[in-house]
mmCIF file of the N, C-alpha and C atoms, coordinates in Angstrom:
data_MODEL
# 
_entry.id   MODEL 
# 
loop_
_atom_site.group_PDB 
_atom_site.id 
_atom_site.type_symbol 
_atom_site.label_atom_id 
_atom_site.label_alt_id 
_atom_site.label_comp_id 
_atom_site.label_asym_id 
_atom_site.label_entity_id 
_atom_site.label_seq_id 
_atom_site.pdbx_PDB_ins_code 
_atom_site.Cartn_x 
_atom_site.Cartn_y 
_atom_site.Cartn_z 
_atom_site.occupancy 
_atom_site.B_iso_or_equiv 
_atom_site.pdbx_formal_charge 
_atom_site.auth_seq_id 
_atom_site.auth_comp_id 
_atom_site.auth_asym_id 
_atom_site.auth_atom_id 
_atom_site.pdbx_PDB_model_num 
ATOM 1   N N  . UNK A 1 1  ? 16.223 31.129 34.399 1.00 0.00 ? 1  UNK A N  1 
ATOM 2   C CA . UNK A 1 1  ? 17.361 30.662 35.449 1.00 0.00 ? 1  UNK A CA 1 
ATOM 3   C C  . UNK A 1 1  ? 17.920 32.059 36.275 1.00 0.00 ? 1  UNK A C  1 
ATOM 4   N N  . UNK A 1 2  ? 17.952 32.207 37.366 1.00 0.00 ? 2  UNK A N  1 
ATOM 5   C CA . UNK A 1 2  ? 18.854 33.054 38.292 1.00 0.00 ? 2  UNK A CA 1 
ATOM 6   C C  . UNK A 1 2  ? 20.092 32.865 38.700 1.00 0.00 ? 2  UNK A C  1 
ATOM 7   N N  . UNK A 1 3  ? 20.930 34.090 38.827 1.00 0.00 ? 3  UNK A N  1 
ATOM 8   C CA . UNK A 1 3  ? 22.135 33.932 39.339 1.00 0.00 ? 3  UNK A CA 1 
ATOM 9   C C  . UNK A 1 3  ? 22.402 34.400 40.752 1.00 0.00 ? 3  UNK A C  1 
ATOM 10  N N  . UNK A 1 4  ? 22.918 34.235 41.735 1.00 0.00 ? 4  UNK A N  1 
ATOM 11  C CA . UNK A 1 4  ? 23.001 34.702 43.079 1.00 0.00 ? 4  UNK A CA 1 
ATOM 12  C C  . UNK A 1 4  ? 24.391 34.923 43.129 1.00 0.00 ? 4  UNK A C  1 
ATOM 13  N N  . UNK A 1 5  ? 24.842 36.285 43.950 1.00 0.00 ? 5  UNK A N  1 
ATOM 14  C CA . UNK A 1 5  ? 26.126 36.755 44.221 1.00 0.00 ? 5  UNK A CA 1 
ATOM 15  C C  . UNK A 1 5  ? 25.975 37.284 45.685 1.00 0.00 ? 5  UNK A C  1 
ATOM 16  N N  . UNK A 1 6  ? 27.237 36.946 46.337 1.00 0.00 ? 6  UNK A N  1 
ATOM 17  C CA . UNK A 1 6  ? 27.528 37.192 47.603 1.00 0.00 ? 6  UNK A CA 1 
ATOM 18  C C  . UNK A 1 6  ? 28.811 37.766 47.712 1.00 0.00 ? 6  UNK A C  1 
ATOM 19  N N  . UNK A 1 7  ? 28.828 38.803 48.440 1.00 0.00 ? 7  UNK A N  1 
ATOM 20  C CA . UNK A 1 7  ? 30.065 39.443 48.407 1.00 0.00 ? 7  UNK A CA 1 
ATOM 21  C C  . UNK A 1 7  ? 30.411 39.816 50.238 1.00 0.00 ? 7  UNK A C  1 
ATOM 22  N N  . UNK A 1 8  ? 31.345 39.269 50.537 1.00 0.00 ? 8  UNK A N  1 
ATOM 23  C CA . UNK A 1 8  ? 31.735 38.834 52.279 1.00 0.00 ? 8  UNK A CA 1 
ATOM 24  C C  . UNK A 1 8  ? 32.874 39.963 52.509 1.00 0.00 ? 8  UNK A C  1 
ATOM 25  N N  . UNK A 1 9  ? 32.366 40.790 53.369 1.00 0.00 ? 9  UNK A N  1 
ATOM 26  C CA . UNK A 1 9  ? 33.673 41.893 53.768 1.00 0.00 ? 9  UNK A CA 1 
ATOM 27  C C  . UNK A 1 9  ? 33.937 41.352 55.270 1.00 0.00 ? 9  UNK A C  1 
ATOM 28  N N  . UNK A 1 10 ? 34.776 42.305 55.899 1.00 0.00 ? 10 UNK A N  1 
ATOM 29  C CA . UNK A 1 10 ? 34.683 42.381 57.376 1.00 0.00 ? 10 UNK A CA 1 
ATOM 30  C C  . UNK A 1 10 ? 33.736 42.680 58.172 1.00 0.00 ? 10 UNK A C  1 
ATOM 31  N N  . UNK A 1 11 ? 32.867 43.822 57.747 1.00 0.00 ? 11 UNK A N  1 
ATOM 32  C CA . UNK A 1 11 ? 31.741 43.978 58.898 1.00 0.00 ? 11 UNK A CA 1 
ATOM 33  C C  . UNK A 1 11 ? 30.301 43.747 57.520 1.00 0.00 ? 11 UNK A C  1 
ATOM 34  N N  . UNK A 1 12 ? 30.270 43.449 56.736 1.00 0.00 ? 12 UNK A N  1 
ATOM 35  C CA . UNK A 1 12 ? 28.653 43.198 56.146 1.00 0.00 ? 12 UNK A CA 1 
ATOM 36  C C  . UNK A 1 12 ? 29.111 42.071 54.920 1.00 0.00 ? 12 UNK A C  1 
ATOM 37  N N  . UNK A 1 13 ? 28.023 41.900 54.706 1.00 0.00 ? 13 UNK A N  1 
ATOM 38  C CA . UNK A 1 13 ? 28.027 40.980 53.029 1.00 0.00 ? 13 UNK A CA 1 
ATOM 39  C C  . UNK A 1 13 ? 26.989 41.408 52.472 1.00 0.00 ? 13 UNK A C  1 
ATOM 40  N N  . UNK A 1 14 ? 26.993 41.431 51.144 1.00 0.00 ? 14 UNK A N  1 
ATOM 41  C CA . UNK A 1 14 ? 26.203 42.047 50.072 1.00 0.00 ? 14 UNK A CA 1 
ATOM 42  C C  . UNK A 1 14 ? 25.739 40.877 49.271 1.00 0.00 ? 14 UNK A C  1 
ATOM 43  N N  . UNK A 1 15 ? 24.090 40.694 49.158 1.00 0.00 ? 15 UNK A N  1 
ATOM 44  C CA . UNK A 1 15 ? 23.588 39.629 48.315 1.00 0.00 ? 15 UNK A CA 1 
ATOM 45  C C  . UNK A 1 15 ? 22.668 40.373 47.206 1.00 0.00 ? 15 UNK A C  1 
ATOM 46  N N  . UNK A 1 16 ? 22.768 39.609 45.926 1.00 0.00 ? 16 UNK A N  1 
ATOM 47  C CA . UNK A 1 16 ? 21.848 40.029 44.959 1.00 0.00 ? 16 UNK A CA 1 
ATOM 48  C C  . UNK A 1 16 ? 21.602 38.955 43.937 1.00 0.00 ? 16 UNK A C  1 
ATOM 49  N N  . UNK A 1 17 ? 20.500 38.648 43.339 1.00 0.00 ? 17 UNK A N  1 
ATOM 50  C CA . UNK A 1 17 ? 19.765 37.322 42.840 1.00 0.00 ? 17 UNK A CA 1 
ATOM 51  C C  . UNK A 1 17 ? 19.604 38.584 41.379 1.00 0.00 ? 17 UNK A C  1 
ATOM 52  N N  . UNK A 1 18 ? 19.861 37.744 40.258 1.00 0.00 ? 18 UNK A N  1 
ATOM 53  C CA . UNK A 1 18 ? 19.796 38.683 38.743 1.00 0.00 ? 18 UNK A CA 1 
ATOM 54  C C  . UNK A 1 18 ? 18.705 37.243 38.304 1.00 0.00 ? 18 UNK A C  1 
ATOM 55  N N  . UNK A 1 19 ? 18.063 37.529 37.763 1.00 0.00 ? 19 UNK A N  1 
ATOM 56  C CA . UNK A 1 19 ? 17.214 37.200 36.626 1.00 0.00 ? 19 UNK A CA 1 
ATOM 57  C C  . UNK A 1 19 ? 17.634 36.642 34.909 1.00 0.00 ? 19 UNK A C  1 
ATOM 58  N N  . UNK A 1 20 ? 17.267 35.945 34.636 1.00 0.00 ? 20 UNK A N  1 
ATOM 59  C CA . UNK A 1 20 ? 17.858 35.667 33.256 1.00 0.00 ? 20 UNK A CA 1 
ATOM 60  C C  . UNK A 1 20 ? 17.913 36.973 32.117 1.00 0.00 ? 20 UNK A C  1 
ATOM 61  N N  . UNK A 1 21 ? 16.897 37.638 32.275 1.00 0.00 ? 21 UNK A N  1 
ATOM 62  C CA . UNK A 1 21 ? 17.104 39.074 31.467 1.00 0.00 ? 21 UNK A CA 1 
ATOM 63  C C  . UNK A 1 21 ? 17.641 40.130 31.999 1.00 0.00 ? 21 UNK A C  1 
ATOM 64  N N  . UNK A 1 22 ? 18.412 39.774 32.881 1.00 0.00 ? 22 UNK A N  1 
ATOM 65  C CA . UNK A 1 22 ? 19.287 40.950 33.405 1.00 0.00 ? 22 UNK A CA 1 
ATOM 66  C C  . UNK A 1 22 ? 18.983 41.666 34.453 1.00 0.00 ? 22 UNK A C  1 
ATOM 67  N N  . UNK A 1 23 ? 17.522 41.450 35.034 1.00 0.00 ? 23 UNK A N  1 
ATOM 68  C CA . UNK A 1 23 ? 17.038 42.401 35.739 1.00 0.00 ? 23 UNK A CA 1 
ATOM 69  C C  . UNK A 1 23 ? 17.304 42.030 37.213 1.00 0.00 ? 23 UNK A C  1 
ATOM 70  N N  . UNK A 1 24 ? 17.599 42.963 38.486 1.00 0.00 ? 24 UNK A N  1 
ATOM 71  C CA . UNK A 1 24 ? 17.928 42.477 39.744 1.00 0.00 ? 24 UNK A CA 1 
ATOM 72  C C  . UNK A 1 24 ? 16.523 42.196 40.281 1.00 0.00 ? 24 UNK A C  1 
ATOM 73  N N  . UNK A 1 25 ? 16.675 40.724 40.948 1.00 0.00 ? 25 UNK A N  1 
ATOM 74  C CA . UNK A 1 25 ? 15.200 40.597 41.321 1.00 0.00 ? 25 UNK A CA 1 
ATOM 75  C C  . UNK A 1 25 ? 15.617 40.615 42.897 1.00 0.00 ? 25 UNK A C  1 
ATOM 76  N N  . UNK A 1 26 ? 16.401 40.700 43.540 1.00 0.00 ? 26 UNK A N  1 
ATOM 77  C CA . UNK A 1 26 ? 16.639 41.132 45.184 1.00 0.00 ? 26 UNK A CA 1 
ATOM 78  C C  . UNK A 1 26 ? 18.100 41.617 44.935 1.00 0.00 ? 26 UNK A C  1 
ATOM 79  N N  . UNK A 1 27 ? 18.361 42.712 46.297 1.00 0.00 ? 27 UNK A N  1 
ATOM 80  C CA . UNK A 1 27 ? 19.293 43.173 46.631 1.00 0.00 ? 27 UNK A CA 1 
ATOM 81  C C  . UNK A 1 27 ? 19.273 43.310 48.310 1.00 0.00 ? 27 UNK A C  1 
ATOM 82  N N  . UNK A 1 28 ? 20.137 43.179 49.104 1.00 0.00 ? 28 UNK A N  1 
ATOM 83  C CA . UNK A 1 28 ? 20.314 42.737 50.470 1.00 0.00 ? 28 UNK A CA 1 
ATOM 84  C C  . UNK A 1 28 ? 21.960 43.223 50.719 1.00 0.00 ? 28 UNK A C  1 
ATOM 85  N N  . UNK A 1 29 ? 21.690 43.879 52.119 1.00 0.00 ? 29 UNK A N  1 
ATOM 86  C CA . UNK A 1 29 ? 23.036 43.551 52.797 1.00 0.00 ? 29 UNK A CA 1 
ATOM 87  C C  . UNK A 1 29 ? 22.638 43.513 54.429 1.00 0.00 ? 29 UNK A C  1 
ATOM 88  N N  . UNK A 1 30 ? 23.688 42.502 54.794 1.00 0.00 ? 30 UNK A N  1 
ATOM 89  C CA . UNK A 1 30 ? 23.688 42.124 55.905 1.00 0.00 ? 30 UNK A CA 1 
ATOM 90  C C  . UNK A 1 30 ? 24.769 42.415 57.065 1.00 0.00 ? 30 UNK A C  1 
ATOM 91  N N  . UNK A 1 31 ? 24.737 42.546 58.136 1.00 0.00 ? 31 UNK A N  1 
ATOM 92  C CA . UNK A 1 31 ? 25.916 42.587 59.194 1.00 0.00 ? 31 UNK A CA 1 
ATOM 93  C C  . UNK A 1 31 ? 26.544 40.912 59.280 1.00 0.00 ? 31 UNK A C  1 
ATOM 94  N N  . UNK A 1 32 ? 28.268 41.164 58.965 1.00 0.00 ? 32 UNK A N  1 
ATOM 95  C CA . UNK A 1 32 ? 28.601 40.143 59.173 1.00 0.00 ? 32 UNK A CA 1 
ATOM 96  C C  . UNK A 1 32 ? 28.927 39.719 60.321 1.00 0.00 ? 32 UNK A C  1 
ATOM 97  N N  . UNK A 1 33 ? 27.843 39.287 61.348 1.00 0.00 ? 33 UNK A N  1 
ATOM 98  C CA . UNK A 1 33 ? 28.108 39.331 62.739 1.00 0.00 ? 33 UNK A CA 1 
ATOM 99  C C  . UNK A 1 33 ? 26.721 37.944 63.051 1.00 0.00 ? 33 UNK A C  1 
ATOM 100 N N  . UNK A 1 34 ? 26.770 37.683 64.176 1.00 0.00 ? 34 UNK A N  1 
ATOM 101 C CA . UNK A 1 34 ? 25.688 36.756 64.231 1.00 0.00 ? 34 UNK A CA 1 
ATOM 102 C C  . UNK A 1 34 ? 24.039 36.912 64.380 1.00 0.00 ? 34 UNK A C  1 
ATOM 103 N N  . UNK A 1 35 ? 23.892 37.823 64.327 1.00 0.00 ? 35 UNK A N  1 
ATOM 104 C CA . UNK A 1 35 ? 22.524 38.583 63.894 1.00 0.00 ? 35 UNK A CA 1 
ATOM 105 C C  . UNK A 1 35 ? 22.387 38.869 62.209 1.00 0.00 ? 35 UNK A C  1 
ATOM 106 N N  . UNK A 1 36 ? 23.310 39.009 61.621 1.00 0.00 ? 36 UNK A N  1 
ATOM 107 C CA . UNK A 1 36 ? 22.874 39.033 60.231 1.00 0.00 ? 36 UNK A CA 1 
ATOM 108 C C  . UNK A 1 36 ? 23.080 37.733 59.623 1.00 0.00 ? 36 UNK A C  1 
ATOM 109 N N  . UNK A 1 37 ? 23.841 36.797 60.287 1.00 0.00 ? 37 UNK A N  1 
ATOM 110 C CA . UNK A 1 37 ? 23.528 35.335 59.969 1.00 0.00 ? 37 UNK A CA 1 
ATOM 111 C C  . UNK A 1 37 ? 22.053 34.501 60.167 1.00 0.00 ? 37 UNK A C  1 
ATOM 112 N N  . UNK A 1 38 ? 21.634 35.325 61.194 1.00 0.00 ? 38 UNK A N  1 
ATOM 113 C CA . UNK A 1 38 ? 20.594 34.769 61.513 1.00 0.00 ? 38 UNK A CA 1 
ATOM 114 C C  . UNK A 1 38 ? 19.192 35.470 60.643 1.00 0.00 ? 38 UNK A C  1 
ATOM 115 N N  . UNK A 1 39 ? 19.442 36.447 59.924 1.00 0.00 ? 39 UNK A N  1 
ATOM 116 C CA . UNK A 1 39 ? 18.554 36.994 59.091 1.00 0.00 ? 39 UNK A CA 1 
ATOM 117 C C  . UNK A 1 39 ? 18.685 36.890 57.746 1.00 0.00 ? 39 UNK A C  1 
# 
């Protein structure tokens, strides 16, 4: 099982997924604007 975390801020949002063993699978930061949502 993986856990997904999303932290939304005024100018950007951070995304992370963590595997059951505690290791990060993915990390990302996107702009909080239309271009960021399309990514």
